[in-house]
C-alpha positions in Angstrom: -136.8 -176.5 -202.7 -138.0 -172.7 -203.4 -135.8 -171.1 -205.9 -134.2 -167.6 -205.8 -136.3 -166.7 -208.6 -139.6 -167.8 -206.7 -138.5 -166.2 -203.5 -138.0 -162.9 -205.4 -141.6 -163.2 -206.8 -142.9 -163.9 -203.4 -140.8 -160.9 -201.8 -142.2 -158.6 -204.3 -145.9 -159.8 -203.7 -145.9 -160.4 -199.8 -143.1 -157.9 -198.5 -142.6 -155.1 -200.8 -146.0 -153.8 -199.8 -147.6 -151.0 -197.8 -147.5 -151.4 -194.0 -149.9 -149.3 -192.0 -150.0 -147.4 -188.9 -152.9 -145.2 -187.5 -152.0 -142.5 -185.2 -153.5 -139.7 -183.0 -153.6 -136.4 -185.1 -151.7 -134.5 -182.5 -148.6 -136.6 -183.5 -149.1 -135.8 -187.4 -146.8 -132.7 -187.7 -143.8 -134.2 -185.8 -144.2 -137.7 -187.6 -144.0 -136.2 -191.0 -141.3 -133.7 -190.4 -139.0 -135.6 -188.0 -140.1 -139.2 -188.5 -140.8 -142.0 -185.9 -138.5 -142.9 -183.0 -139.5 -146.0 -181.0 -137.5 -144.9 -178.1 -139.7 -141.6 -177.6 -142.8 -142.7 -175.7 -145.7 -140.1 -175.9 -147.2 -141.6 -172.8 -144.0 -142.1 -170.9 -145.1 -139.8 -168.0 -148.4 -141.4 -167.6 -147.3 -145.1 -167.8 -146.3 -145.5 -164.1 -149.9 -144.7 -163.2 -151.3 -147.0 -165.8 -149.2 -149.9 -164.3 -150.5 -149.2 -160.8 -154.1 -149.4 -162.4 -153.1 -152.6 -164.1 -152.2 -154.2 -160.7 -155.4 -153.1 -159.2 -157.5 -155.0 -162.0 -155.4 -158.1 -161.3 -155.8 -157.7 -157.5 -159.6 -157.6 -158.0 -159.7 -160.4 -160.4 -158.3 -162.5 -157.8 -161.3 -161.7 -155.5 -163.7 -162.9 -158.3 -164.2 -159.2 -159.6 -163.6 -159.7 -163.3 -163.3 -157.5 -166.2 -164.4 -159.3 -169.6 -164.1 -158.2 -173.1 -164.6 -160.0 -176.5 -161.7 -160.3 -178.9 -161.8 -162.2 -182.3 -160.6 -165.2 -180.5 -163.5 -165.1 -177.9 -163.9 -163.7 -174.4 -160.8 -162.4 -172.6 -160.0 -161.5 -169.0 -158.7 -158.2 -167.7 -155.7 -160.0 -166.3 -154.7 -161.0 -169.9 -155.4 -157.6 -171.5 -153.2 -156.1 -168.8 -150.4 -158.4 -169.7 -150.9 -157.8 -173.4 -151.2 -153.9 -172.9 -148.0 -154.0 -170.2 -146.2 -155.3 -173.0 -146.7 -152.6 -175.2 -146.1 -150.0 -172.3 -142.8 -151.6 -171.6 -141.7 -152.1 -175.2 -139.7 -149.6 -177.3 -141.5 -150.2 -180.4 -143.9 -148.8 -183.0 -146.6 -151.2 -184.6 -147.4 -151.6 -188.2 -150.1 -153.9 -189.8 -150.3 -155.4 -193.4 -154.0 -155.4 -193.8 -155.7 -152.0 -194.7 -158.9 -153.6 -193.5 -157.2 -154.1 -190.1 -156.9 -150.3 -189.6 -160.5 -149.7 -190.4 -161.4 -152.3 -187.6 -159.0 -150.6 -185.2 -160.7 -147.1 -186.2 -164.0 -148.5 -185.1 -162.7 -150.7 -182.1 -160.4 -148.1 -180.5 -160.8 -144.5 -179.3 -158.7 -141.6 -180.7 -155.7 -142.2 -178.6 -155.3 -146.1 -179.9 -155.3 -149.2 -178.0 -153.6 -148.3 -174.8 -156.0 -145.4 -174.3 -158.9 -147.5 -175.2 -158.1 -150.1 -172.5 -157.2 -147.3 -169.9 -161.0 -145.9 -170.5 -162.6 -149.6 -170.4 -160.5 -150.8 -167.4 -161.1 -147.6 -165.4 -164.6 -147.4 -166.0 -164.9 -151.1 -164.8 -163.0 -150.1 -161.7 -165.1 -147.1 -161.0 -168.3 -149.3 -161.1 -166.5 -151.3 -158.4 -165.2 -148.5 -156.5 -166.3 -150.0 -153.3 -163.4 -152.3 -153.4 -160.8 -149.7 -154.1 -158.9 -147.7 -151.5 -159.1 -144.0 -151.4 -156.0 -143.6 -153.3 -156.8 -146.2 -155.8 -160.2 -144.2 -156.4 -158.2 -141.0 -157.0 -155.8 -142.8 -159.1 -158.5 -144.3 -161.3 -160.4 -141.0 -161.5 -157.2 -139.4 -162.9 -156.6 -142.0 -165.5 -160.3 -142.1 -166.6 -160.1 -138.5 -167.0 -156.8 -138.4 -169.0 -158.3 -141.2 -171.2 -161.6 -139.4 -171.8 -159.7 -136.2 -173.0 -158.1 -138.3 -175.7 -160.9 -140.7 -176.7 -162.3 -138.4 -179.4 -159.2 -137.1 -180.9 -159.1 -137.2 -184.9 -156.6 -139.8 -186.4 -154.5 -140.1 -189.4 -152.8 -143.1 -191.2 -149.5 -143.7 -192.6 -147.6 -146.4 -194.5 -144.0 -147.3 -195.0 -143.3 -149.9 -197.7 -142.5 -153.4 -196.2 -139.1 -153.4 -198.1 -137.7 -151.0 -195.9 -134.7 -152.0 -193.8 -136.4 -150.7 -190.5 -138.6 -154.0 -190.6 -135.6 -156.3 -190.7 -135.1 -156.0 -186.8 -138.7 -155.8 -186.2 -140.7 -158.3 -183.9 -143.1 -160.3 -185.8 -146.1 -160.6 -183.4 -148.9 -163.2 -184.0 -152.1 -161.7 -182.9 -153.1 -164.3 -180.4 -153.9 -164.1 -176.7 -151.7 -167.3 -175.8 -148.6 -165.3 -177.5 -145.5 -167.1 -176.2 -142.7 -165.6 -178.5 -141.9 -163.2 -181.2 -140.8 -164.4 -184.5 -138.0 -163.4 -186.8 -139.3 -160.7 -189.3 -139.0 -161.6 -193.0 -139.7 -157.9 -194.0 -137.2 -155.5 -195.2 -134.6 -156.3 -197.9 -134.8 -159.3 -200.4 -131.5 -160.6 -198.6 -133.1 -160.5 -195.3 -136.5 -162.3 -196.7 -134.5 -164.9 -198.2 -132.3 -165.6 -195.1 -135.5 -165.7 -192.8 -137.6 -168.0 -195.2 -134.6 -170.2 -195.5 -134.2 -170.6 -191.7 -137.8 -170.5 -190.7 -139.7 -172.0 -193.7 -142.0 -170.4 -196.0 -144.9 -172.4 -194.5 -144.9 -170.8 -191.2 -145.4 -167.1 -192.5 -147.6 -168.1 -195.5 -151.1 -167.7 -193.5 -150.0 -164.4 -192.5 -148.7 -163.0 -196.0 -152.1 -164.2 -197.2 -154.0 -162.3 -194.4 -155.6 -165.6 -193.2 -154.1 -164.7 -190.0 -153.3 -161.4 -188.3 -149.9 -160.0 -187.3 -148.2 -156.9 -186.2 -144.6 -155.9 -187.1 -143.1 -154.0 -183.9 -140.5 -151.7 -185.2 -137.5 -151.1 -183.1 -135.3 -148.5 -185.2 -136.0 -145.0 -186.1 -137.8 -144.4 -189.4 -136.9 -141.3 -191.5 -139.6 -139.0 -192.6 -138.7 -139.6 -196.3 -139.9 -143.2 -196.0 -143.3 -142.3 -194.3 -146.2 -141.6 -196.6 -149.6 -140.0 -195.6 -152.8 -141.9 -196.5 -155.0 -139.4 -198.0 
C-alpha cells in the first residue's frame, strides 16, 4: 500500500505541474483580464451550422463517400471525427494538456482557430470536392462554413498554463486521448486531498502511464478559472 508520504511526493511530481492551453490571439486580452469561463463558447452562434455540416458528412459516408484523416492511432473516418468534434461543440469545458510537446504538435497540426476550426476547414474542403452530392442549401452552408474557417486559420496563437494543483481541475473530466473513447475518468488533479482520494478509489496504476507521458490525455475543466491563476507562456 502506498503511504501518505509517498502519495505526497507523487502529487508534487505529477500533479503540481504546469497544465497548458493554446488559444487564438483574439482571446488573449479577455483571458488575462477576466479569466476563463467554460460556459461561454466563442463559437456558440456558428455551432448550429457546424452540426448541420456534421450530419452531411455522416450521410455521405453511408453512401460510400468517406473522409479519411490520419491520427496517432491510425486512419480515422469522418463519422468518428464528427462524433469527437460534436462532443467538443456540445461540452461546456476548456481543455488543458500536461505535455508541452503536445502543444507544439497542436501548433503544427491545427490552424489558428484550434481543433474545431481545423476540422471545419478539412471537412468543408472535402464536401466542396464532392459538391455534386450536395443540395443547393447544403452547398451554401458548406461554402459559408469554409469561408468562416479560412478567415480564422492564419490567426496567431498564444499559450497559457495553470498549475495542476488548482482546485478547478478537481471537477475536470479526465479524457483518454483515444478514438475508441467510452467514458471520462475521475480527475486526480487539484489539491493533494483530491489526488489522495481518487488514487485510493481508482488505483495509481490506472493513471501512471498518463502521468509519465507514455499516453496522452486532456483535462476538460468545467469551472471558471480566475485570471490570477492564469500564466502567459512567453
